[in-house]
C-alpha positions as CSV (number, residue, x, y, z in Angstrom):
1,M,0.0,-0.1,-0.4
2,R,1.2,3.8,-0.7
3,I,0.4,5.3,2.8
4,V,0.7,9.7,3.2
5,I,1.2,10.8,6.7
6,A,0.0,14.5,7.4
7,G,2.6,16.1,10.0
8,G,5.2,13.1,8.9
9,H,8.1,14.3,11.7
10,G,6.0,14.4,14.1
11,Q,6.8,11.7,17.1
12,I,4.0,9.3,16.3
13,A,3.6,10.2,12.4
14,L,8.2,8.7,12.7
15,R,6.8,5.7,14.6
16,L,4.8,5.2,12.5
17,E,6.4,5.3,9.0
18,R,9.0,2.8,10.7
19,L,6.4,0.7,10.8
20,L,4.6,1.0,8.0
21,S,8.2,0.8,5.4
22,A,9.3,-2.3,8.1
23,G,6.1,-4.1,6.6
24,G,6.8,-3.7,3.1
25,H,4.6,-0.3,2.6
26,E,5.2,2.2,0.8
27,V,5.1,5.7,2.5
28,V,5.7,8.9,2.0
29,G,5.5,11.7,5.1
30,V,4.1,15.7,4.9
31,I,6.6,18.3,6.2
32,R,7.0,22.3,6.4
33,D,10.5,21.6,7.2
34,P,12.8,20.6,4.8
35,G,15.3,20.3,7.5
36,Q,13.1,17.3,8.6
37,R,14.0,15.3,5.6
38,A,16.8,13.1,6.6
39,D,14.4,12.1,9.4
40,L,12.7,11.0,7.2
41,R,14.3,8.8,5.3
42,D,15.5,7.6,8.8
43,A,12.8,6.2,9.0
44,G,11.6,4.7,6.1
45,A,9.4,7.5,4.4
46,E,9.7,9.8,1.6
47,P,9.8,12.7,2.4
48,V,7.2,15.7,0.4
49,V,8.0,19.2,1.8
50,L,4.4,21.1,1.8
51,D,2.9,23.4,4.4
52,L,-0.5,22.7,5.6
53,E,-1.3,25.9,6.4
54,S,-1.3,27.5,3.3
55,A,-1.5,25.3,-0.1
56,S,-4.1,24.7,-2.1
57,V,-6.8,21.7,-2.4
58,D,-5.4,20.7,-6.1
59,D,-1.8,21.3,-4.2
60,V,-2.8,18.3,-1.5
61,A,-4.3,16.1,-3.6
62,T,-0.8,16.1,-6.3
63,V,0.5,14.6,-4.1
64,L,-2.3,11.8,-2.7
65,R,-2.8,11.1,-5.7
66,G,-2.3,7.2,-6.0
67,A,-2.0,7.0,-2.5
68,D,-3.7,3.6,-0.7
69,A,-5.1,5.1,2.7
70,V,-3.9,8.8,4.4
71,V,-2.7,8.9,7.8
72,F,-3.6,12.9,9.2
73,A,-1.2,13.2,12.1
74,A,-0.8,16.1,12.0
75,G,-0.8,19.4,14.6
76,A,0.6,22.7,15.6
77,G,1.9,21.3,19.2
78,P,2.7,22.6,22.9
79,G,2.9,25.9,22.7
80,S,1.2,27.1,20.5
81,T,-1.2,30.1,19.7
82,V,-5.2,29.3,19.8
83,A,-5.5,30.8,15.8
84,R,-2.3,27.8,15.6
85,K,-5.0,25.4,16.9
86,D,-7.5,26.2,14.7
87,T,-5.2,26.9,11.2
88,V,-3.7,23.1,11.9
89,D,-5.8,21.4,14.2
90,R,-9.0,21.7,12.2
91,G,-8.1,23.7,9.0
92,A,-5.5,21.7,7.7
93,A,-7.5,18.5,8.9
94,V,-9.8,19.7,6.9
95,L,-7.8,20.5,3.4
96,F,-6.6,17.3,3.9
97,A,-9.8,15.0,4.1
98,E,-11.2,17.5,0.8
99,A,-8.0,16.9,-1.0
100,A,-8.4,13.4,-0.1
101,E,-11.6,13.0,-1.6
102,L,-10.1,15.0,-4.7
103,A,-7.6,12.8,-4.9
104,G,-9.4,9.3,-4.2
105,V,-8.5,8.5,-1.6
106,R,-11.2,6.7,0.4
107,R,-9.6,5.9,3.3
108,Y,-8.8,8.1,5.7
109,L,-7.6,8.3,9.1
110,I,-7.2,11.0,12.1
111,V,-5.1,10.8,14.9
112,S,-7.6,12.9,17.4
113,A,-7.9,13.0,21.1
114,M,-9.4,12.3,23.8
115,G,-13.0,14.9,24.2
116,A,-12.4,16.5,21.2
117,D,-15.6,18.0,21.0
118,A,-16.2,21.0,19.0
119,G,-19.0,22.4,21.9
120,H,-16.3,21.8,24.6
121,E,-16.5,25.0,26.9
122,G,-13.4,27.5,28.4
123,S,-10.8,30.0,26.8
124,E,-7.1,28.1,27.4
125,V,-5.1,27.0,24.4
126,F,-5.7,23.4,25.8
127,D,-10.2,23.8,25.6
128,A,-9.5,25.4,22.0
129,Y,-7.6,22.1,20.8
130,L,-10.2,20.1,21.8
131,R,-12.9,22.2,20.4
132,A,-10.4,22.4,16.9
133,K,-9.7,18.5,17.3
134,G,-13.9,17.9,17.3
135,A,-14.8,20.6,14.9
136,A,-12.1,18.5,11.9
137,D,-13.7,15.4,13.6
138,D,-17.3,16.5,12.8
139,D,-16.0,16.9,9.0
140,V,-14.7,14.0,8.6
141,R,-16.9,12.4,9.8
142,S,-19.6,13.7,7.5
143,R,-18.1,13.4,3.8
144,P,-19.0,10.6,1.9
145,G,-16.1,10.1,0.1
146,L,-14.0,9.2,3.1
147,D,-13.5,5.4,4.6
148,W,-12.7,7.5,7.9
149,T,-11.3,6.3,11.3
150,V,-11.0,8.6,13.9
151,L,-8.9,7.4,16.9
152,R,-8.2,9.2,19.6
153,P,-5.4,8.1,22.2
154,G,-5.6,9.4,26.0
155,G,-2.4,11.7,27.8
156,L,0.0,10.4,25.6
157,T,3.7,9.3,26.7
158,S,6.7,8.5,25.7
159,D,7.3,5.5,28.0
160,A,7.6,2.4,25.7
161,G,5.1,0.2,24.6
162,T,3.6,-3.1,25.8
163,G,1.4,-4.0,23.2
164,L,-1.5,-4.1,24.7
165,V,-4.5,-1.7,25.2
166,E,-8.0,-0.8,25.5
167,L,-9.6,0.4,22.2
168,R,-13.2,1.0,22.5
169,A,-15.7,3.7,21.3
170,A,-15.8,4.7,25.2
171,T,-12.7,3.2,26.9
172,G,-12.6,6.0,30.5
173,R,-10.0,7.9,31.4
174,G,-6.3,7.1,30.3
175,T,-2.9,7.2,29.3
176,V,-1.0,5.8,26.3
177,P,2.5,5.0,25.6
178,R,3.4,6.8,21.9
179,D,4.9,3.8,20.5
180,D,1.2,2.5,21.0
181,V,0.0,3.8,19.7
182,A,1.4,4.2,15.9
183,A,1.3,0.2,16.7
184,V,-2.6,0.7,16.4
185,L,-2.7,3.0,12.9
186,A,-0.2,1.0,12.0
187,E,-3.1,-2.8,12.2
188,L,-6.0,0.5,11.3
189,V,-4.7,1.3,8.2
190,E,-4.9,-2.3,7.2
191,T,-8.1,-3.1,8.8
192,P,-10.7,-1.5,6.5
193,A,-13.9,-3.0,8.2
194,T,-12.6,0.0,10.8
195,A,-13.5,2.6,8.9
196,G,-16.9,4.6,10.3
197,L,-15.9,3.9,13.6
198,T,-14.6,6.4,16.5
199,L,-12.2,5.0,18.9
200,E,-10.9,6.0,22.0
201,L,-6.8,4.4,23.0
202,I,-5.3,4.2,25.9
203,T,-2.9,1.0,28.1
204,G,-4.9,-2.1,28.9
205,S,-4.4,-5.6,28.7
206,I,-5.6,-7.1,25.2
207,P,-2.8,-7.3,22.6
208,V,-3.3,-4.9,19.3
209,S,-4.0,-6.8,16.2
210,V,-6.5,-8.7,18.9
211,A,-8.5,-5.4,20.1
212,V,-8.5,-3.8,15.5
213,K,-9.7,-7.5,14.9
214,A,-12.4,-6.8,17.4
215,V,-13.0,-3.8,17.0
216,A,-13.8,-4.5,13.3
217,G,-15.8,-6.9,14.5
218,D,-13.6,-10.1,13.6
């Protein structure tokens, strides 16, 4: 499969690129900073430099044409402003979804956040982040041209992955290593029966492959 990942230099994305490349897939990572190319190549991904805050839909669709699946794993990141939460966490995700439809790529995975809700109240930056993520999820889920899956991890950690998770529509609060988020995404990409699902993810007691098969109804 040819898989294009937005936010290709993110901590989850780099892990995912390594897993997918090791699995024999052709992986493309979309990045804004040309200085990150070498890191993506080291992870087994082909880097494409494109700023999703300024690119047009046609620009993005050109990158996506011929892909079998896309993963939106971009984010404004810690320390960013309310404005960038909207332009990246919402706006870029919507742009990527629109471009996927235009390019004829149906499989679309988006890394969201537990508690994401377009109607979330609050005036802090994190509140704006949850609203932006929720609005992006709503947009993606409204698109008939996409076979979407929304993944909402709990609190992210840099601990080594255990390969044991809880993956359900509602898990309750918890944390999860980025290693395990990437492992779940790699399984979801290859499990089309998870299309149409919004899933929460935390550390649990079920092996990743088993957890994904369970939500897929296998």
